[in-house]
Every structure is written in C-alpha cells, then in structure tokens.
Residue, then its C-alpha position, 0 to 999 in steps of 0.5 A: x730288398x733293404x730288409x733282406x740285405x740287413x738280415x744277411x748282414x746280421x751273421x757277418x756282423x756277429x762274426x765281425x764282433x767275434x773276430x775283433x775279439x779273437x784278434x784283439x785278445x790274441x795280440x794283447x796276450x802275445x804282448x803279456x806273454x812277452x812283458x809278464x811271463x810266468x817264469x821269473x829268474x829262468x826262461x820258460x821251456x814249454x807252455x799252454x793256455x786255456x783256449x776260449x772258443x774251442x773249450x766247452x766251459x761256461x766261463x768261455x761261453x760267456x766271453x763268446x756271448x759278449x763278443x757276439x753282443x758286440x756284433x749285434x750292436x754293429x748290426x744295430x748301428x747299420x740298421x739305424x745308422x747310429x754311430x753310437x751303436x758302432x762305438x758301443x760295439x767297439x766298447x763291448x769288444x774291449x769288454x770281451x777282451x778284458x773279461x778274457x784276460x781276467x779268466x785267462x788261465x795259463x801254464x808254463x814250465x822252466x828248468x826247475x819250476x812249474x808255474x800256473x795262473x788262473x786269471x791275469x790279475x790273479x796270483x802266479x803259483x810256483x811249484x818246484x819240480x823236485x817236490x813233484x812226485x808224479x804227473x798225468x795228462x787227464x782227458x775228460x768228456x765235456x758237456x756244452x756247445x762250442x762253435x768249433x766242435x758243437x757238442x762233441x768236446x773233450x777237455x785236457x789238463x795236467x794233473x800233478x801229485x806232490x811229494x806230500x800227496x797233495x794233488x794240483x789240478x792245472x787249468x783245463x783246455x780243449x783237447x782237440x787244439x791244446x793236447x800237444x801243448x799239454x803233452x809237451x809240458x808233461x814230457x818236459x816235467x817227466x824228463x826233469x824228474x828223471x834227471x833229478x832221480x838219477x842225480x839223487x841215485x848218484x848222490x846216494x851211491x857216492x855217499x854210500x861209497x864214502x861211508x864204506x871208505x871211511x869204515x875201511x880206513x878205520x878198520x885198517x889201523x885196527x887190523x894192523x895193530x892186531x897183526x903187530x901184536x901177534x907178530x910180537x908174541x911170536x917173536x917173544x916165544x921164539x926168543x924164549x922157548x919153553x923148556x921141559x921141566x927137569x926130572x928129579x933123579x933118585x939119589x938112593x940108587 
C-alpha cells in the first residue's frame, strides 16, 4: 500500500516542481518588468514575451525538464525521507528560474521606439520607429511537444523590415497564447508609422508651398518692372508722336 501511495505521489510532486517554477518565474519577471523595463526615457505602450510552457522550442523544453527534475527530487525526498533531497529540489527550482531568466525574450514598444531583448543578461536593442519601413506578424508551424498543446503547436513573431532593407526578426512565442499581445504591438507600430507618414507628407506640402511663395514673391517685382517699362514707353510715344515726313515741293512749277 505504501509503494502504491508513493507511485501516486510521483505525478503530483512533478507537478509541484513545475508549479513552483511557474509561480516563482512569474513573480520574478513581474518585479523585473517594473524594476528594469525595456523602454527608457518614455513609457512602454505594449509588450509581449516568449512564454515557456506553451512554446514549442527546445530551449523552453529544457527549462520544463529542469522544473520537472525538481519535482523528481521532491519525490525522492518523500521516498527516502531525506531533507537534503527536498532542499536539492528547491535549489533545482531556483536553477530553473535562473535559466528561464537567462533565456527570457521580451519585446516592448513606446511612442518613438521598438525595444527587444534576448535573455535578461543580454543587450537591450533599440529601434527607432521612424527607421522602420514595414512590418508583419508571422505565424509558423512548430515541431515539438508542449504540455499545453501536445504536438499541435504554432509560433508567432513580429518581423520588421528597416528603411535600409535589413530584416529584424523579433522573439517567437506561442501563437495560441501570445498572438493577441504580438498583434497589439504590431498595431501600435502601424499607427505610429501612419502618423509619421502623415507628418512627412504635411511637411513636404508645407515646403512646396513655401518654395512656390518665394518664387511668386521673386517673380512679382520683375513683372512690375516690365509693366513700368512698357508704361514709360507708351507715355514717351504719346508725348512725341511720330510726324510723317514733309513732301518736297516742286519749285519749277
């Protein structure tokens, strides 16, 4: 009976290891979002991040395996009655959280910039929205297995093309859980690009109007001078009209 109870306890303790990682990582990430946001100098508007358990990615699967190993140590501590195995399980949970943070990929957008980071210890990349030419939300089928979707997985990412035609592929995440967040970032960027385009068109129209006004201002005095010269000639001709030549008389008659 005791062996049967221990066998039944195995899946529960594996789930405990996974749950400990989920809640621990979620709490730490919430603190890091507040303490170290991607955007600096202006507030974040929208964001998305790569989710661990729903995303069919080998690096995410490794994090899940580490969390499950913590649950296995918990079960070993229950079987052997060892406190050290329980403590080892807690340390493995911490290791899973640390590994999660090292592989944490996140994206944020602000009023004037797009930001992304691949791993919390990695460099935060900043992209000026005015340098973006266009963008697209890209969905692809994913191989692999996840606890939430089994083998039926989809990945989604934001794909940005710059003005110099470079393509920036932003972090992927699970399409089932993260599509709305990715679309929110994409729609925000599209709105900002539309406003920038409208502003540039207005600036071009204003510049063209200024050039035309200067040309008209320069052309006006020239036309006035031509009119004054024509009027002067008319007045001169009216004061000294042309007299026909006198006819020489014949004195011999």
